[in-house]
C-alpha positions, 0 to 999 in steps of 0.5 A: 718835793718834786712837782712837774707838769704833764699834758692832759689827755682828757681833751686830746682829739684822736687824729684820723686820716682826714682830720685836716679836711675842714671844707672844700676850700672854695671862694664865694664865686665857686673857684677853688683856692689852691691851698685851703681847708686842708685841700691841696690841688684837685682844683677841678674836682673841688669846683665840681663838688662845690656845684653839687653842694649848691644844688643840694642846698637848693634842693635840686639834687634829690634822687640823683647820684654822683661818682668820685672816680680816680686812682688810690690816694687821690682824695675821693673820701676827702672830697666826700667829707669836704662836701659834708663839712660844707653842708653843715651839721643840719644836713644828714650825712651817712657814710658806709663802705660797699662791703658792709652789705654782706652780713649773716644777719641782715639782707643786703637790700635791708642794709642799703635801705637802712642807710638810705633812710639814715640819710633823709632828714625831717625837720618838724616845726611845732608851737609848744609851751616852754620854759626857756632861759639861761640856767642860773641855778641847778639844785637837786633836793634829796630825801630819805629813800621810801624803800627803807634803805640807807640811800637817798633819792631825788624828791625834786629839782630847783632850777633858775632860768634867766632871759632878757626880760627876767628870771624864774625859779622852777620846781621840777619833777625828779624825772626831769632831773634825769633828762637834765643829766642826760643832756649834760646841763650845767649852770650857764647853759641855755635850755628849754623845757617843754611844759606838757611833756617835760622834755629838755633840750640844751640849745648851747652855752650862753654867750656871757661865758664866751670869754671863759676857758670852757672846753665843753661848750659846743657853741655859744648862743645869745640870752633868750628874749621875752619871758621865761614861760612862753609859746615857741616854735620848736624845730626838731631834726630827725631822720627817717631811720630814727622814726623807723627805729622808734616805732619798731621798738617794743613798747612794753611796760617798765616792770622787771618782766617787761624789761627782761623780755626786751633784753632777751629779744635780738638786738638786730631786727629788720624793720618791716616794709609795712612799718616804713610805708605807714611812716612814709604816709604820716611823713607825707601828710605832715609835709602837705600840712606844712608841719614838717619839711623834708631834708634830703641828706647825703649817702656816701658809699665808698668802694662801690665796686664791692656791691653785686648785681642785686644791690645795683638793681635795688639802687636803680629803683631806690633812686627813683623814689620820692623819698631819696637822698643824694647818693655819692659813690667812690671807687678806684677801679677801672674796667672790671667785673661786676660782682655776681649774686652769691646765694647759699641754698639748701639742696639734698641736705647739703648747703651749696653756693649758687652764683646768679648772673654772668661775668660782665665787665663794666667801667668802675665795676658798676652796671652801665644802666646805673652808670648812665644815671651818675654825674662823674667827678674825676680825681687826678694823681698828685704831683711832687709839689702837691704831695710835699704840701699835703705831707706838711699839712699832715705833719702840722695836724699831728704836731710834728716838726719836719725840716724841708729836706725831710719833706722833700725826701718824703715827697720822693717816697710818695712818688715812688710808692704812694702818698698814703705810705709816705703819710704813714711813715711820719708817726714812726719817724717821730718816735725814732727822732725822740729815741735819738733825743730830737724833737724834730724829724730829720732825713736820717729818721725817715731813712731808718723807718723806710728800711724797716717798713715796705710799701705795697709795690716793693712787697709785690716785687719781692713776692714775684722775685721769691715765689719759690719761698712762699706757698701759692 
């Protein structure tokens, strides 16, 4: 009988372009560590971004905007993600690309407004009667189906909850069991159940299981103090868009006709300004009463030069609003033309494309009046030593073995072509190495894949040399 071990794929994390970025890599005094948190170099840009993080934490950055400007492949997106990592999961971070606003279904300004409100958090504090503790038992009790079928249904759920002061066994309604399943609650989790509504919230894994090999645990939390049944201040984090979507959703019945009616409605509907104004009034009242606290998050717009004059005019006004997030733009453009507004107009039974505005050149493709509002952080092109260090980090993240000669050769490719192209050669080179019976990548593997794949500069040069062979 042959038995062999295989690698599990269930917990394999997908390795993305910026998986290695874990923060900004700064010391306590704000100075950048040359090689830290996945970052190499860009010392000035990282220190400037660190100051922005401090201002966001002190709530001195709301309604302001930041521009990350630099050549392609100099770490602008990585800087934005580093800011997100430093702020933590409690501060909303909404990334988007400039071209996302061009949709046949939704207006451009509506897409921007939706993302603006995704980036504004609301922390609501309420005193509620709850049952809280570590789950010691979770037993659904089944009974014969009352519809005359052969199946069984859940009649009630027995759950045991433990705190420092004692334990309680509760008999719960089957609807609460559905909420427990949705929250993926298991024995050993710390949860609380609201006494009035039956809402369930999983707080985390009990720290009594911290030594256990438990891959599912997001974070370990201590055993709750006090009694199981008590009054507790509950803090809930939502975004303004969550409130918009919840109030815009049709509140029909649960019968089959109501459900079918909801399914037939278009999935993408625009939330009205009137609804948003009503929600803003309620939010402002909660803030004035001390029930809620506004948490301005970060809206990151990559490739901001793709926006047009209509979008830039909207951003100018939106940044002046009292409910505005911190906006981070990124672009790799120099002086270029600001996109004009293009409209589809019905004229004499024909559809016509009408352009509004003029061909106005501006730094970074952003109008000067908006550019005047921005704090600009510049990213520099990486040198050969920095490129080699970045490639070594990427190889480590992708679990590839690369010798120093090969890394130096990849660094040369990065200098001649681009850092992105050099990083992209790592994966095919590892496949070639395995085909040749090796676990590590050598220079010969890289030379082979370099001959197979062209970089953008080489491709452009060949197009110029062989123009007569292509259709133009």
